[in-house]
Each structure stands twice: as C-alpha cells, then as structure tokens.
C-alpha positions as CSV (number, residue, x, y, z in Angstrom):
1,M,-98.0,-10.1,-30.7
2,G,-94.8,-9.1,-29.0
3,A,-91.3,-10.5,-29.6
4,G,-91.6,-12.7,-26.5
5,E,-94.9,-14.1,-27.5
6,L,-93.7,-14.8,-31.0
7,A,-90.7,-16.7,-29.7
8,K,-92.9,-18.7,-27.4
9,S,-95.3,-19.5,-30.3
10,G,-92.4,-20.6,-32.5
11,M,-91.1,-22.8,-29.7
12,T,-94.5,-24.4,-29.3
13,R,-94.8,-25.0,-33.1
14,R,-91.4,-26.7,-33.0
15,R,-92.6,-28.9,-30.1
16,I,-95.6,-29.8,-32.1
17,M,-93.6,-30.7,-35.2
18,D,-91.2,-32.8,-33.2
19,A,-94.2,-34.6,-31.6
20,A,-95.7,-35.1,-35.1
21,V,-92.5,-36.7,-36.4
22,H,-92.5,-39.0,-33.4
23,C,-96.1,-40.0,-34.0
24,L,-95.6,-40.6,-37.7
25,A,-92.5,-42.7,-37.0
26,Q,-94.0,-44.7,-34.1
27,L,-97.8,-44.8,-34.8
28,G,-97.9,-44.5,-38.6
29,Y,-99.7,-42.0,-40.8
30,G,-103.3,-43.2,-40.1
31,A,-102.9,-42.9,-36.4
32,T,-101.2,-39.5,-36.4
33,T,-104.1,-37.3,-35.3
34,T,-104.1,-33.9,-33.7
35,T,-105.2,-35.6,-30.5
36,E,-102.2,-38.0,-30.5
37,V,-99.8,-35.2,-31.4
38,A,-101.1,-32.9,-28.7
39,K,-100.7,-35.7,-26.2
40,A,-97.1,-36.3,-27.4
41,A,-96.3,-32.6,-27.2
42,K,-98.0,-32.3,-23.8
43,L,-100.4,-29.6,-25.0
44,T,-104.1,-29.2,-24.5
45,R,-106.4,-29.8,-27.5
46,A,-107.2,-26.1,-27.5
47,A,-103.5,-25.2,-27.8
48,M,-103.2,-27.6,-30.7
49,R,-106.2,-26.2,-32.5
50,Y,-104.8,-22.7,-32.1
51,H,-101.7,-23.7,-34.1
52,F,-103.3,-26.3,-36.3
53,P,-107.1,-26.1,-36.7
54,S,-107.3,-29.4,-38.7
55,R,-105.4,-32.6,-39.1
56,M,-104.4,-31.7,-42.7
57,D,-103.0,-28.4,-41.5
58,L,-100.8,-30.4,-39.2
59,I,-99.9,-32.9,-41.9
60,E,-99.0,-30.2,-44.4
61,A,-96.7,-28.5,-41.9
62,S,-95.2,-31.9,-41.0
63,V,-94.3,-32.6,-44.7
64,H,-92.4,-29.4,-45.0
65,Y,-90.8,-29.8,-41.5
66,V,-89.6,-33.4,-42.2
67,T,-88.1,-32.6,-45.6
68,R,-86.4,-29.5,-44.2
69,R,-85.0,-31.4,-41.2
70,R,-83.6,-34.2,-43.4
71,L,-81.8,-31.6,-45.5
72,D,-80.5,-29.7,-42.5
73,M,-79.3,-32.9,-40.9
74,Y,-77.5,-34.0,-44.0
75,E,-75.8,-30.7,-44.6
76,A,-74.7,-30.4,-41.0
77,A,-73.1,-33.9,-40.9
78,M,-71.5,-33.7,-44.4
79,S,-70.0,-30.2,-43.9
80,E,-68.0,-31.6,-40.9
81,L,-66.3,-34.3,-43.1
82,P,-62.7,-33.7,-44.0
83,H,-61.8,-34.2,-47.7
84,D,-59.5,-37.1,-47.1
85,R,-59.3,-40.7,-48.5
86,D,-62.1,-41.9,-46.2
87,Y,-64.6,-39.2,-47.3
88,F,-66.8,-41.3,-49.5
89,I,-66.9,-44.2,-47.0
90,R,-67.9,-41.8,-44.2
91,A,-70.5,-40.3,-46.5
92,I,-72.1,-43.7,-46.9
93,E,-72.0,-44.2,-43.2
94,I,-73.6,-40.8,-42.5
95,G,-76.3,-41.5,-45.1
96,W,-77.1,-44.9,-43.4
97,E,-77.0,-43.5,-39.9
98,Q,-79.5,-40.8,-40.8
99,L,-81.9,-43.3,-42.3
100,Q,-82.3,-44.8,-38.8
101,K,-83.7,-41.6,-37.4
102,P,-87.4,-40.7,-36.8
103,E,-87.3,-38.1,-39.6
104,F,-86.8,-40.8,-42.2
105,L,-89.4,-43.1,-40.7
106,A,-91.8,-40.2,-40.7
107,F,-90.9,-39.3,-44.3
108,T,-91.5,-42.9,-45.3
109,E,-94.9,-43.0,-43.7
110,L,-95.8,-39.8,-45.6
111,S,-94.5,-41.1,-48.9
112,L,-96.4,-44.4,-48.6
113,A,-99.6,-42.7,-47.6
114,A,-99.4,-40.2,-50.5
115,R,-99.8,-43.1,-52.9
116,S,-103.4,-43.5,-52.0
117,D,-104.3,-40.3,-50.2
118,R,-104.9,-37.7,-53.0
119,E,-105.1,-34.8,-50.6
120,L,-101.7,-35.7,-49.1
121,A,-100.2,-36.4,-52.6
122,V,-101.0,-32.8,-53.6
123,I,-98.8,-31.6,-50.7
124,F,-96.2,-34.3,-50.6
125,S,-95.2,-34.6,-54.3
126,P,-94.0,-31.0,-54.8
127,A,-92.3,-31.0,-51.4
128,L,-90.5,-34.3,-52.4
129,T,-89.4,-32.7,-55.7
130,E,-88.0,-29.7,-54.0
131,Y,-86.2,-31.8,-51.4
132,D,-84.7,-34.0,-54.1
133,R,-83.4,-30.9,-55.9
134,A,-82.1,-29.3,-52.8
135,R,-80.3,-32.4,-51.6
136,R,-78.6,-32.8,-55.0
137,L,-77.4,-29.2,-54.9
138,T,-76.2,-29.6,-51.4
139,A,-74.2,-32.7,-52.2
140,Q,-72.6,-31.1,-55.2
141,R,-71.5,-28.1,-53.1
142,L,-70.1,-30.2,-50.3
143,F,-68.4,-33.1,-52.2
144,P,-64.6,-32.7,-52.6
145,P,-63.9,-30.6,-55.7
146,G,-62.5,-32.5,-58.7
147,Q,-63.3,-35.9,-57.1
148,V,-66.7,-36.4,-58.7
149,D,-67.3,-36.4,-62.4
150,I,-70.2,-34.0,-62.7
151,T,-71.6,-35.8,-65.7
152,L,-72.0,-39.0,-63.7
153,F,-72.8,-37.3,-60.4
154,D,-76.6,-37.9,-60.6
155,L,-76.2,-41.6,-61.4
156,R,-73.7,-42.2,-58.6
157,N,-75.9,-40.2,-56.2
158,D,-79.1,-42.1,-57.2
159,I,-77.5,-45.5,-56.9
160,I,-76.4,-44.7,-53.4
161,S,-79.6,-43.0,-52.3
162,F,-82.0,-45.5,-53.7
163,L,-80.0,-48.5,-52.4
164,L,-79.7,-47.0,-48.9
165,E,-83.3,-45.9,-48.6
166,G,-84.5,-49.2,-50.0
167,L,-82.3,-51.1,-47.5
168,A,-83.6,-48.9,-44.7
169,Q,-87.2,-49.8,-45.5
170,Q,-86.4,-53.5,-45.4
171,R,-85.8,-53.5,-41.7
172,N,-87.1,-57.0,-41.2
173,L,-85.2,-59.0,-43.8
174,A,-86.5,-62.6,-43.8
175,F,-83.2,-64.2,-42.8
176,D,-79.5,-63.4,-42.2
177,A,-80.3,-59.7,-42.0
178,D,-77.1,-58.4,-40.6
179,R,-74.9,-60.1,-43.1
180,R,-77.0,-59.1,-46.1
181,R,-77.3,-55.5,-44.9
182,N,-73.5,-55.2,-44.3
183,M,-72.9,-56.7,-47.8
184,V,-75.0,-54.0,-49.4
185,L,-73.3,-51.3,-47.4
186,G,-69.9,-52.8,-48.3
187,F,-70.9,-52.8,-52.0
188,L,-71.8,-49.1,-51.9
189,K,-68.5,-48.3,-50.2
190,A,-66.6,-50.3,-52.8
191,L,-68.4,-48.5,-55.6
192,S,-67.7,-45.1,-54.1
193,T,-63.9,-45.8,-53.7
194,S,-63.1,-48.1,-56.6
195,R,-60.9,-46.8,-59.5
196,D,-63.1,-48.7,-61.9
197,A,-66.3,-47.0,-60.7
198,G,-66.1,-44.3,-63.3
199,G,-65.9,-46.8,-66.1
200,L,-68.8,-48.8,-64.8
201,L,-71.0,-45.7,-64.4
202,Q,-70.1,-44.6,-67.9
203,K,-71.1,-48.0,-69.3
204,A,-74.4,-47.8,-67.4
205,Q,-75.1,-44.3,-68.7
206,A,-74.3,-45.5,-72.3
207,L,-76.7,-48.4,-72.0
208,A,-79.4,-46.2,-70.5
209,N,-79.0,-43.8,-73.5
210,G,-79.3,-46.7,-76.0
C-alpha cells in the first residue's frame, strides 16, 4: 500500500471513529452497530467490514479513540490558559465545557455498558486506568508551578473530576436544574481559589488516613 493509499485509509478510519462517537453519544451502546456507524460515516457495509470486520473490533477501537480524544482535548485547552489569578476558575469551566461534548457522552455509554458486558469490560477497564493516569500526569505538568501542593494534588483533582462528571451525568435534574448546577460549579470554583482550601484538604486527608 502506497503513501497515498495509507493516508486515505487513515482518513477513512478517522471518519469511522468520529461516526462511532456520534452513534454512541446519540444512540447508546446497544444501538451502536457496524451498520449504524457505516451509515453515519456514509460508507458502504463492505468498506466498514474492511476496516472493522466485527462490532467488537469497532468498539475496541472506539474505546481507545475516545480516551485519546478526551486527553488530547484537555491538553490542548489547558495548555492555552495563562497562569494568572483566574487560572483555576477557567480550568473548572474548561472541564465542564468538555463534558458536554460527544466524546464524554460516548465515554459514559462505554463505561456504563462495561458494568454488565464482560467482553467490553476486558477492553475498557485497562483503557480507563491508562486514561486516568495520563490525565493526572498531564494536569500536573500543565498546572502553574508552585500553586498546587503535590501531596494534595490527587485529592483536589479527584474532587473536581468526580463532581463535574457526576454533575454532567445528571443532565435531567428533577427540578431547579440550572440553579443547582450553577451552585455546584460555584462551589468547585470557590474550593479551587479559597485560601482555606489547603487546610480543608489536609483535614480530609487526615480523616481518610484514620
């Protein structure tokens, strides 16, 4: 296969992956079939089978694509942030904005399905572990030097990540959704910028350690 054909094949695979993300986000895991993805990518079934002979081949590639995309999106956005007084507030806003994108919806579908689909769990669990590790290292590298206590970094990062992702998954709050969502986002911004945050995190760590 020549260079031109390789480039064309790579572009087609990217098209398929983007279509798979769309299908996972819009249709859900169960309905994301090779037929639906081929339709979304505007490819023939034969072309789809050439790149992904089975549904699980497609799903496995989608797992790695989604986790890579989430990491690349995070790094690209965070690397543009100036290290000024609004850094941590903007970091919260970036995190929240990215959780509205199809990549996170697709990631959530895969995560939920992996709880009951053993074949998917074998693929998804190690990919999630690697994503979590890479995201942590990226954040440590990009955060302003000297402004984050490294001993408390993981706790701060986990609080923000888990609250944001949990909030994103509660898209249809029973009532007063906008106010409740804004209050949680406000709390995270306050936690990230408060002078008392370090002491609170240290107390939480001490309680966790008994």
